[in-house]
N, C-alpha and C positions, 0 to 999 in steps of 0.2 A: 735615026729623031733623036737618040741622047746628045749626041755629039752637036747637032743643032742646039737643042737646048742649052747645053753647055757654055756654046759660044753667045746665044742671047743672055745668059746669066753673065757671061763676062764684060761682055758688050754695055749691059745695064749697068755694073758695079762701075766698072771705067767711068762710063758717061756721068756718074753720081758723084766720083770722085773729083771728076774734073771740074764740074758742077760747085764742088764744097769748097775745092782750093783756088776758084778762080778770083783772083781779085780785080775788083770794076775800075776805072778809071773815075776819075773824079775833078771837076775843075773849082772845088773847096779852094781858097786860099788860106795863106796860115793866120791871115789878119782874125778871122773868126774863131778857131781854136785858141788865140792867144785871149780874147775881148772875154769867151766863155771861162777861161781860166781864172781871169780876173773876176768874172762875176760870183765864181762860186769860192775863189780864194781869199778876195779883201775881207770877208767876214771872219774868215779863220784868222787872218792875220792881227783884225782887231780884237779878236779874243784873245790870242795870246799876247799882245800887248799889255790887255787888262788882266791876265790871269784866270779869264772865264772860256775857256777853248768849248766848253760846254755850249754855251751862248752862240760864241762863232759856228757850229756845226747846223745849228738851228739856222741860222741866218742862211748859210750855207746851200741848206737846203731850198730856201727861196731861190736863191741865185739859180736854180736851174731854170726858174723862167725864160733866162735868154737863151734858150735853146729854143725856143719857139719863135726866135724873130725872122719872119716872112720874108721873100726878095720881092717884097712890093715896094710903092711908094712910101715917103716918110710916114704920112697920116693915116694910111691903113694899117701899116706895120705897128706904129705906135697903140692904134686902138687895140689891134688884138692881142698884143703883149700884154696892155691892161689889163685885159679881159681875162687873159692866162694868168697872171698874177693873182686876181679875183678868184677865181678857179682854185688856185693852189692853194691861196689862203683860205678858204671854204671847207676843201677836202682834208686837211690838216688841223682845222678846227674841230671838223666831224671825228675825225682820228684820234684825237687827244679824249675829245668828251665820251668817246665809248670805250675809253680805256676804264673809267669808273663803271662802267656795266659790260662787265665780262660774259655774261651770257648772249650780249646783243652785239658781240664783235663780228661776229661772221657774217649776221647780217646787214650790219653797218656798212661794213668795207663789200660787202655784194652788191648793195642798193647804189651805192658810190660809182663801184665799177659799170653797172648797168646804166645810171644818169650820165656819167662822165661820157662814156661810150658811145651814147648817143650824140650828145652836145657835138663830140668832136667829127662823128659821122654827119652830123648834118652839115657842118659849116666845113668838112673837109679838110678838117685841122691836118697838116702834114707832118710825118713823123716828127718827133716821138709820137704824137698822137695822145692816147690818154695814159701813157705807162708811167712818167713822173709825178700826175696827179695821184693814182694809186698808191706808189711807192711812197709820199708824202702823209696820205692817209694809213699806210699800214707802219710806218716808221713813228706815227704819233700815236696810234692805238698801242704800241707796243713799248712807248718810253714811258717809264713811272716818273710821275709827276703828282706832287701835292695839289689838291683843285684850286686852290688859292692862287696858285702859278703859272693857270691857264691861260692868262690875260697877259702874262710877262712872255710865255712860250709863243703864242699868236703875233703877240707884238715883234717877236725876234725874228720870226719867218716874214713878217710882211714888210720889214725894214730891209730884210734880204731881197725878198721881190721888187720891193721899190729901187733898191740898189741896181739891182740886175736891168730893168726898164732904163734908169738912167745910162749904165753903160752901154746899153743898146742903141739908145740915141744918137749917143757918141760914135758908136760903130757906124752908125747907120749916115752920119753927116760925113765921115771918115770917107767907107767905100761908094755911096751913090754918086762921090766925084769923078770916078771911073768906072762903075760897073751899073750900068740902064738897070732899071727895076723893073719887074716884069708887071703887067698891065693885071688890073683886078678882076678877073671874068666871073662875069654870074654866077652864081650857085646853081648846080644842076638839080633836077626834081629830086626832092627824097623821098626813096620808096619805103617800103614797110619793110622788105627784106633785108635792105642795106643797113637800115636805121634802128628799126625795132625789134626786130628777130635776131639778127646778128649781137645786137647789143645785148639782149636779155641772155643768150646763149652766153658770151664772153663771160657777163656778169656771175651769170649761174655757177659756171666751171670755175670762176675765181674763187668764189664762196665754198666749192666742195672742197678746193685743194685748201683751202683756210681751215674747214672744217676737219678734213684728215688729216693735219697738222696737229689741231688740239686733242684728236683722238689718240695720235702717236705719241702725246704729250711734249712735244718740240719743242724747247726753251726759244721764248720770243720769237717765232715762226712768220715774223714781217716777209722776209724775202721770198714765201714759200708763192703767195698770191700774184708777186711779181714778177716770178719765173714764169708762171704760169700764163701770166697776161702778154709776157715778151713772146711766148711761142705761139700761143693759140692767135693772132693777130696777123698771120699770114695771109696772103692775099688767096693761096691756094694752099691745096693740101701737099704738092712739094714744096712749096712756101716754108708752111707747117713743120714738113718735115725738117727743111734745110736748117731752119731757125735751132729746132730744136738740138740737132747735133752739134751746129756751131757753138750754141748756149753748154752742151756738155762737155765737149773738147775744152772751149774758150775756159770754162769753170775751172777744169781738173788744172790745167797750165796755171790760170789766175791764184787759185789757190796756192798751190807751190810757189808762186811770187810774193802771194799775202805771206806765208809763213816765213820767207826769207825776209821780208821787208821788220815781221815783229820781232824779230831776232835781234835787230840794231837798237839800240839805246835810244829812244824816241823822248822826244820831248815836245811840247807846243807849238815850239818854230819848226820843226824840222817834220812835224805832222802835216803842219799847213803847207810848206813849202813841195812837200812829196805828192799832196792832194793835188795841187794846182800844176804840178808835172803832169799825174796819172791824166787830171783831165783835157790837159793840153794835146796828150797822144791819143785818148779817147777819140776825141773831135776831129782829129785827123786821121785816123783809120777806119773810125764808125759805117763812112761810107764808101769805103774801099772793101773792106773785109770784116764782117761782123764778129767771126770766130776770134780774127786777132784783137778786136775793140774789147770782146770780153774779157781777154785775159787780163788786161789794164781794167776793168770796169770793176772786176770781182772785189780787186785789195783795195780801190776807194772806196766801194759800199761798204765794206769791211770797218773802214777806218771813219766814214761817215756815221756811222750808228754804235760803232763800239769804241773811238778812240778816246773818249772820257773814260770808258776801262781799263785801259792798256795798262798791264803791271801788275792788274787784279785778278788774272786767270790766266790761264793754259793756252797760249797761241795755237796748240794743237787740237784743244777742243774747239776754239771757235770756227778753225778751219775744219774740222768732220761737221760742226752742225751746219755751215753753209752749204757743204758739198749735199747732207741729208736733204737739206732744203730745196736745192736747186734740183735734184734729183728728183724729189716728189714733184716740184712746180710743173718740172718739164712733163712729167708723165701725165699728169691730169690735162694739161695744156695742149698735150697730141692728141690724148683722148675727146677734149672740146674742139680742137680742132677736125679730128675725123667726123664728127656729128655737125659740125658747122658747113662741112664741103659735102655733106650726104644728102643726094638730094630724097630720097627716102624719109629720111628724119626733119627735112627741110619741110616735106610735103605734109606730114602728119603733126609733128608738132606747130607750125607754121600755120595751119590752116585750125589748129584750136585755140592758137593765140589770137588770129584773125576774128573768130567768133566772141570774144572776150574783150576785144575793142569796137567801140560805135564806129560804123564804116565812115564816117564823115572823117577820122581822125586816118585813116590808111589809103595811103596814093593807090 
C-alpha cells in the first residue's frame, strides 16, 4: 500500500514538473515584440533626450496599452485600443488622486480592481486582461507628487497611451498585409458568476493583499496587489498554482538579474535601451513560458518604478523589498484562487451576493 502511494506521489510530482517546465509553441512573430518595445521605449528615449527620465517613465507606462492590440480587423482593434487607453488613463488618475488620501488607497484600488475585472470579463478582453490597468493605478497611488502636478502626470501618461495607439495603427497596417485578421465574434452571454462574483472576489483579495502590505509597513507596496492579481487570474486551481510557482521562481531569478543590472553604471540612455530590450524579450517569451518571462519582467518593473531613484539607495534593499512584495502577493493570490474555485465558497458567498443585487441585473 505504501509503495503504491509512493508511486502515485512520484507520478504526481513528475506530472507537475513536466507541466511547469513545458515551453508552449507560439505563432507570435518578432514584429509584435519589436513594436511593443518601441511603444514603451520611445517615451523613455524622449525623456532621456530632454533630461527628464521621470517624465519618460510615466509615458512609458501608458505605452503598455499597445499590448491590448487584438488580432481583429483594423476598425475593431483601434476602437478597442482607444477604449483600453481611456481605461488606463482613468485607472492611473484615480490611483494618483488616492495618494493624497492614504486611508482610502486600499478601498480605491480594491474598487478599481473590481470594476476593471468586470469590464474585462464582460467584453472578454484577452490577456493581459486587467493586469496593467491595476498596475498603473498601483504605481500612481504610490508615486510621490505635488497635487498641482497631477494634471502633468496624467497628461504624460495620456501622451504615452496615444503614442501606443499610433504605433499600433502602423503595426496593424504592416501586419494585416500578410496576416489575415480574426473575425469579430459576438460576445457570449455574461453570467453572474463569471462577471460579477469572480470580479468581486478578485478585487477583494487584491484589497486584502494591499491591506496586509500596509499592516506590515512595507515601503511603497505597489507590487503586492499586482502579484496577487497575476496569480489569482488563473482559469482553474491548477492554473493558479502554476502561475504562483512560475511567478515565485521567476521572481527569484529575476531579482538576481535586477541586482546585477543595478550594479552597472546606469544613465538615462542606458536605462532606456535596457528597458526596451527587456520589453522585447518579455513579449517574445510570455506566450511560451510565463516563468521565463517573469525573470525579465522583474527587472523591467523595478526600473519602471524606481529608475528615477537609481543611485540614491541600496540595490540590495530594492531587491529584498520586491521579493517580500512578490511573496506576500502570491500567497494572498493563491488563497484567493482557492476561494474562487471552491464550489462551497461560491455557493454560500455567491448566493448572498445574488440577494443583494436586483434580479434583473443577474443573468
